C-alpha positions in Angstrom: 4.4 42.1 -13.3 1.0 40.6 -12.3 0.7 36.9 -11.5 0.2 35.7 -15.1 3.1 37.8 -16.3 5.4 36.4 -13.5 4.5 32.9 -14.6 5.2 33.8 -18.2 8.6 35.2 -17.2 9.4 31.9 -15.3 8.3 29.8 -18.3 10.4 31.9 -20.7 13.6 31.4 -18.7 12.8 27.7 -18.1 14.1 26.9 -21.6 17.6 27.7 -20.3 17.4 24.5 -18.2 19.6 23.6 -15.3 23.1 25.0 -14.9 25.0 24.1 -11.7 27.2 26.8 -10.1 27.0 29.5 -7.5 28.0 32.7 -9.3 24.4 33.6 -10.5 22.6 32.9 -7.3 25.3 34.7 -5.3 25.1 37.8 -7.6 21.3 37.7 -7.5 21.1 37.6 -3.7 23.8 40.4 -3.3 21.6 42.6 -5.5 18.6 41.8 -3.3 20.5 42.6 -0.1 21.2 39.0 0.9 17.9 38.2 2.5 19.0 34.6 3.1 21.5 35.8 5.7 18.6 37.0 7.9 17.1 33.5 8.1 17.5 30.6 10.5 17.3 27.5 8.2 17.2 23.7 8.1 18.7 22.4 4.9 17.5 19.1 3.4 18.9 17.1 0.6 18.7 13.4 -0.5 17.8 11.2 -3.5 14.4 10.3 -2.0 12.4 11.4 1.0 13.5 15.0 1.2 10.0 16.4 0.6 8.5 14.2 3.3 11.3 15.1 5.8 11.0 18.8 4.9 7.3 18.7 5.6 7.6 16.9 8.9 10.3 19.3 10.2 8.1 22.2 9.1 5.1 20.8 10.9 7.1 20.1 14.1 8.3 23.7 14.1 4.8 25.0 13.5 3.4 22.8 16.3 5.8 24.8 18.6 3.9 27.9 17.5 6.7 29.1 15.3 6.3 30.9 12.0 7.9 28.7 9.4 8.6 29.0 5.7 9.2 26.0 3.4 10.8 25.9 0.0 10.4 22.7 -2.1 10.4 21.5 -5.7 9.0 20.6 -8.1 5.4 21.7 -7.8 2.5 19.3 -8.7 0.0 21.8 -10.2 1.0 25.4 -9.4 4.3 27.2 -8.8 3.0 28.7 -5.6 3.3 25.3 -4.0 7.0 25.7 -3.8 7.0 28.7 -1.4 4.9 28.2 1.7 4.5 30.0 5.0 2.7 28.4 7.9 1.2 25.7 5.8 -0.2 28.0 3.2 1.1 28.5 -0.4 2.3 31.9 -1.2 -0.6 34.0 -2.6 -0.7 35.0 -6.3 -0.1 38.7 -5.4 2.9 37.9 -3.1 4.3 35.5 -5.7 4.1 38.2 -8.4 5.7 40.8 -6.1 8.6 38.4 -5.2 9.3 37.3 -8.8 9.1 40.9 -10.0 11.7 42.0 -7.5 14.0 39.2 -8.4 13.5 39.9 -12.1 14.7 43.5 -11.5 17.8 42.1 -9.7 18.4 39.5 -12.4 18.2 42.1 -15.2 20.6 44.4 -13.2 23.4 41.8 -12.7 23.2 40.7 -16.3 23.4 44.3 -17.5 26.3 44.9 -15.2 28.1 41.9 -16.6 28.2 40.1 -13.2 27.0 36.9 -14.7 24.7 35.4 -17.3 20.9 35.1 -17.0 20.0 33.2 -13.7 18.0 30.0 -14.2 14.4 29.5 -13.4 15.3 27.6 -10.2 17.7 30.3 -9.1 14.9 32.9 -9.6 12.5 30.8 -7.5 15.2 30.2 -4.8 15.9 34.0 -4.5 12.1 34.7 -4.5 11.7 32.2 -1.6 14.5 33.8 0.5 13.1 37.3 -0.2 9.5 36.3 0.7 10.6 34.5 3.9 12.6 37.5 5.0 9.7 39.9 4.3 7.4 37.5 6.3 9.9 37.5 9.2 9.7 33.7 9.6 11.2 32.1 12.7 12.7 29.3 10.6 12.9 28.4 6.9 13.1 24.7 5.8 14.9 24.7 2.5 14.9 21.6 0.2 17.7 21.2 -2.2 16.8 21.2 -5.9 19.5 18.8 -7.1 22.6 17.4 -5.4 23.8 19.9 -2.9 27.3 21.3 -3.4 26.5 23.4 -6.5 22.7 23.8 -5.8 21.5 27.3 -5.7 20.1 26.7 -2.2 23.6 26.1 -0.8 24.2 29.7 0.1 22.7 29.3 3.6 24.3 28.5 6.9 21.7 26.2 8.4 21.1 25.3 12.0 21.2 21.6 10.9 21.8 19.8 7.6 19.9 16.7 6.6 20.9 14.1 4.0 18.0 11.7 3.7 19.7 9.1 1.6 21.9 8.6 -1.5 20.8 6.6 -4.5 21.3 6.7 -8.2 19.5 9.6 -9.8 20.5 12.8 -11.8 23.7 10.9 -12.8 24.3 13.4 -15.7 24.8 16.2 -13.2 25.7 14.7 -9.8 27.9 11.8 -11.0 27.5 8.3 -12.2 28.5 6.5 -8.9 27.1 6.5 -5.4 30.3 8.0 -4.1 30.2 10.9 -6.5 26.5 11.6 -5.8 27.2 11.4 -2.0 30.0 13.9 -2.4 27.6 16.3 -4.1 25.0 15.9 -1.3 27.7 16.2 1.4 28.4 19.6 0.0 25.6 21.1 2.2 27.5 20.2 5.4 28.8 23.3 7.1 31.6 24.0 9.6 30.9 22.6 13.0 27.1 22.3 12.4 25.3 19.0 12.9 24.2 16.7 10.0 21.6 14.0 10.2 21.5 11.2 7.6 19.9 7.9 6.8 22.3 7.1 4.0 23.4 3.5 3.9 26.5 1.6 2.7 30.2 2.5 2.6 29.9 4.1 -0.8 27.4 6.7 0.5 28.5 7.1 4.1 32.2 7.3 3.3 32.1 10.7 1.5 29.5 12.1 4.0 31.4 11.1 7.1 34.8 12.2 5.6 33.4 15.6 4.6 31.8 16.0 8.1 35.1 15.2 9.8 36.9 17.7 7.6 34.2 20.3 8.6 34.3 19.2 12.2 30.5 18.7 11.9 28.9 16.1 14.3 27.1 13.3 12.4 23.9 11.6 13.5 23.6 8.3 11.6 20.3 6.4 11.3 20.9 2.8 12.5 23.6 3.9 14.9 22.7 7.1 16.8 19.0 6.5 16.3 16.5 4.2 14.6 12.8 3.4 14.3 10.9 0.1 14.8 7.4 -0.5 13.5 4.5 -1.1 15.9 1.5 -1.0 13.5 1.2 -0.2 9.8 -1.5 0.3 7.2 -2.4 2.5 4.3 -4.0 4.8 6.9 -0.8 5.4 8.7 1.7 3.8 11.2 2.9 3.8 14.7 6.6 3.2 15.5 9.0 3.5 18.3 12.0 5.9 17.9 15.1 4.9 19.7 17.7 7.6 20.1 20.7 6.9 22.4 20.4 4.7 25.5 17.6 6.5 27.2 15.2 7.9 24.6 12.4 5.6 23.5 9.1 7.1 22.4 6.2 6.0 20.2 5.1 8.2 17.3 2.0 8.0 15.1 2.1 9.2 11.5 -0.4 9.3 8.6 2.2 8.4 6.0 2.3 4.7 5.0 5.4 2.7 3.9 8.3 1.5 5.9 10.6 4.1 4.4 8.5 6.8 6.1 9.5 5.4 9.5 13.1 6.2 8.6 12.2 9.6 7.1 10.2 10.5 10.2 13.0 9.4 12.5 15.4 11.7 10.6 13.0 14.6 10.8 12.5 14.2 14.6 16.2 14.0 15.3 16.8 17.1 13.1 14.1 19.0 15.0 15.6 17.8 18.3 18.9 19.3 17.3 17.2 22.6 16.5 15.5 22.5 19.9 19.0 22.5 21.6 19.1 26.2 20.8 15.4 26.9 20.9 13.5 25.5 23.9 10.1 26.4 22.3 10.5 23.1 20.4 9.3 20.6 23.0 8.4 16.9 23.0 4.7 17.6 22.4 5.6 19.6 19.2 7.6 16.6 17.9 4.6 14.2 18.3 1.9 16.7 17.0 4.1 17.8 14.1 4.7 14.4 12.5 1.1 13.3 13.3 -0.2 16.2 11.3 2.0 15.6 8.2 0.6 14.6 4.8 2.7 14.6 1.7 0.9 14.7 -1.7 2.0 12.5 -4.5 3.9 9.9 -2.3 1.8 6.8 -1.5 -1.1 9.1 -1.5 -4.5 7.3 -1.5 -7.1 9.6 -3.0 -10.0 7.1 -3.2 -11.2 3.8 -1.7 -13.0 0.9 -3.6 -11.1 0.9 -5.8 -8.1 2.1 -4.0 -6.4 4.8 -6.1 -2.8 5.6 -5.2 -0.5 8.3 -6.5 3.3 8.2 -6.2 6.2 9.9 -7.9 8.5 6.8 -7.9 10.8 8.3 -10.6 14.0 6.4 -9.7 14.8 2.8 -8.9 14.9 3.3 -5.1 11.6 5.2 -5.1 10.1 2.5 -7.3 11.3 -0.2 -4.9 9.8 1.6 -1.9 6.5 1.9 -3.7 6.5 -1.8 -4.6 7.3 -2.9 -1.1 4.4 -0.8 0.2 2.0 -2.2 -2.4 3.0 -5.8 -1.6 2.7 -5.1 2.2 -0.7 -3.5 2.1 -2.2 -5.4 -0.8 -0.6 -8.8 -0.7 -1.3 -11.0 -3.7 -3.3 -8.4 -5.5 -2.8 -7.5 -9.1 -2.0 -3.8 -9.5 -3.4 -1.7 -12.3 -0.8 0.9 -13.2 -1.1 4.2 -15.1 2.6 4.7 -15.7 4.6 7.5 -17.3 8.2 8.5 -16.9 10.7 11.1 -18.1 12.9 9.6 -20.8 16.2 10.7 -19.1 15.4 8.6 -16.1 16.5 5.0 -15.4 13.4 3.5 -16.9 14.5 -0.1 -17.1 15.4 -0.4 -13.4 12.3 1.5 -12.3 10.2 -1.0 -14.3 12.2 -4.0 -12.9 11.7 -2.8 -9.3 8.0 -1.8 -9.7 6.1 -3.9 -12.1 5.3 -7.6 -11.9 4.2 -9.9 -14.8 0.7 -10.2 -13.4 0.1 -6.5 -13.2 -1.8 -4.5 -15.9 0.0 -1.4 -17.1 -1.4 1.5 -19.1 1.5 3.6 -20.3 1.2 7.4 -21.0 3.3 10.4 -21.5 4.2 11.9 -18.1 3.5 15.4 -19.4 3.6 17.3 -22.7 7.2 18.4 -22.4 10.0 17.1 -24.6 11.6 15.1 -21.8 8.7 12.7 -21.4 9.0 9.2 -22.7 6.5 8.2 -25.4 3.8 5.8 -24.2 4.7 3.2 -26.9 8.4 3.2 -26.0 7.5 2.7 -22.3 5.1 -0.1 -23.2 7.9 -1.9 -25.1 10.2 -1.7 -22.1 7.4 -3.0 -19.7 6.5 -6.0 -21.8 3.4 -7.8 -23.0 1.3 -6.7 -20.0 1.6 -3.0 -21.1 -1.0 -1.1 -23.2 0.1 2.3 -24.6 -2.5 5.1 -24.3 -2.4 8.5 -25.9 -4.7 10.1 -23.4 -4.2 10.2 -19.6 -7.9 10.3 -18.9 -8.6 7.3 -21.1 -5.8 5.4 -19.5 -7.1 6.1 -16.0 -10.7 5.2 -17.0 -9.6 1.9 -18.4 -7.5 1.2 -15.3 -10.4 1.9 -12.9 -12.8 -0.2 -15.1 -10.5 -3.3 -15.2 -9.5 -3.0 -11.5 -13.1 -3.1 -10.3 -14.4 -1.9 -6.9 -12.0 -4.2 -5.0 -8.9 -3.5 -7.1 -5.9 -1.2 -6.8 -5.0 1.5 -9.3 -1.6 3.2 -9.0 -0.7 6.4 -11.0 3.0 6.6 -10.8 6.4 7.0 -12.5 7.0 10.8 -12.3 5.9 13.7 -10.2 5.1 15.4 -13.4 2.6 12.7 -14.2 1.1 13.0 -10.7 0.8 16.8 -11.3 -0.8 16.3 -14.7 -3.2 13.8 -13.1 -4.2 16.1 -10.2 -4.7 19.0 -12.7 -7.0 16.7 -14.8 -9.1 15.8 -11.7 -9.3 19.5 -10.7 -10.5 20.5 -14.2 -13.1 17.7 -14.1 -14.3 18.9 -10.7 -14.6 22.5 -11.9 -16.6 21.4 -14.9 -19.0 19.5 -12.7 -19.7 22.5 -10.4 
C-alpha cells in the first residue's frame, strides 16, 4: 500500500470502534515476530497529562543523546503524529511500509482463525512497535490509548510505569467510579518494576498502591516521595523547584504554563531519574534541557498575541478545571471568548460547569464532522444564555476574535478533535494564501 491507501485502510477499520482485550494485539505481534520484546520502554497512562509527561520524558532521553521513539494518541491533524522518532513524525513512506506489514499480519491471523479483525488502534500500536524496532531506538515512550489493563499497549515490560492521575473519563469502558478507573490504570504496573504517580485521594491511590504491593513494585507518590513548588509563572512558561527526598532540590524552567504542568513535569523528571539508575547516560543536564525544550500542542497552547488565542483539549471535567484555573491565573478579571465544541459522549455538563463563567461569551460548534460530536445548538442550550451556536468553525472563530478585540482572550477548546479541526483549518488558509 502507498500512504493514501494505508490511510484508507485505517479509516475503513475505524468503523469497528474500540474493543478492549488483548487477544488481537497479542496475535498480531506474534505474527510480526514480537518486535515489542526488543524495546526498552517507559509506559504512561492517566486521565490527563499523559501526553505532556510522555513528551517531557522523551525530550529528557533525547537530551542524553539517545535515540527515542514516542507513541501517542490521538493525532491533531495527521496520523503520522502518533509515531515519532527523535522528535520527527514518521514519514509517509515509512508509515505506509509499517501499516502494510501490519495489514498482512492482521489478514493472516484472521484467516487462520486466531482472532477477529484487529481494531484501528491495535493496528497503529503494532505499527509503532514494528517501526521503533526497525529504527533501533534506545528507548520507546509508549502512551496508553485508554485505561491500561486491557489497552493494546499493555504488552510491554517497561523500565518504569507512570500513572499521571485518575479522574472521571471513559466511564463506559473503564468503570463509573474513581476506584474502577484506577484499577484499570494500575493494570500497567509490572512485577518489581517502579511506578510513578501523581494520583490523589484514597479512591485513586488505594487500588494503585494495593496493585503495586501485590506486584512488589516500588511506588513513588507525588506529594510524598517528591513534589514541586512554583517560583515564577506566566503564559510564557514557569520556573519551579523539584523536591525529591531529603537531599534533592533543584530549580527547573519549562515552557508549559498552568500549575498542573509543574506536577506533570515533576512526574516526568522522577520517571527519567528512575530510568537513569540503569543508564548513566541520563544525567542531571539532560533532565533540565529535556523539560526546558518541551512544547505540547493543543494544551494551553497560545498561538497568537493581541488577541491572545489559546488552544486546549479540555475534554473532561478535570481538564476543564485545569484550563479555567490557568485562564483565571494569567488573565484575572478578563472575559473569555470561547469557541467550544465537545463529543456528545463526554461529561458535557460538568465540563461546562468547571470551564465557563456567566460573563464569558461562548460560540458553540461541532467538534468535528463525526457522528460522536455534539450539535452546536445542543451545546448552546447546556451552556446557557451567553452561548451562540454556529454552524461553521471559521465563522465562530472570526466572531470570537472580532468581539474579543486586540486586548481580549479567545480560547478554542472542549475536544482535541476540535483543536485538530481548527489547526487543519488554519493550515488550509495558510496554503491558500501562499
